[in-house]
N, C-alpha and C positions, 0 to 999 in steps of 0.2 A: 945212701946214694947222693945225698946232697953234699955240697962242698962249699968252701969259702965262708961267707957271712950269712948264709941261709939260716933262718930261725925256725923253719918248719920242723915238726916232729920227725925223727929218723924213720919211722915206719910208714910214713905217708908216701904213696907212689908219685905224687905230683906236688909241685911247689905252690903254696898259697901266699907266700910273702913276696912273690914276684922278683926275687933276687936272681934266681936261676933262669936263664933264657931257654935252655934246652929242656923240652918236656919229654917225659917217658911214655906219654900216651894221651888219649883223649877221654874226657868224662862224657859218657853217653847221655845220662839223665841228670838233670840238675837237682831234683828232689828224689829222696829215696822212695821206693815202691813199698807200700805197707799192705797188710792183709785186709781183705774186705770182710763185711759182716758175716757172710756165709762161711768163710774159712774160720773166723773166730768162734762161731758156734760149734764147728766140728773139732777144732783144735785150739784150746785156750792158750797154749804156749806160743801161738803165732802172734800174740798181741805185741811182743817185744821185737819181732823180726822186722828188719828193714833191708831191702835189696838195693844195692848200689851197683851200677855198671861202669867199669873202666876198661877201655880197650888199649892194650899195650901196642906200641909201635914196633 
């Protein structure tokens, strides 16, 4: 979706190099949400899970 001289990875839904002025949406949370201790005890595979929220325009 990026065009011109944008150097961002092609799969990224937003521009991090600030070349592209038009945004495809808003980042809701700056840091990813990770599993708490209770969830890690119940499900050990949740250790690598990270939830990121992006709202499309």
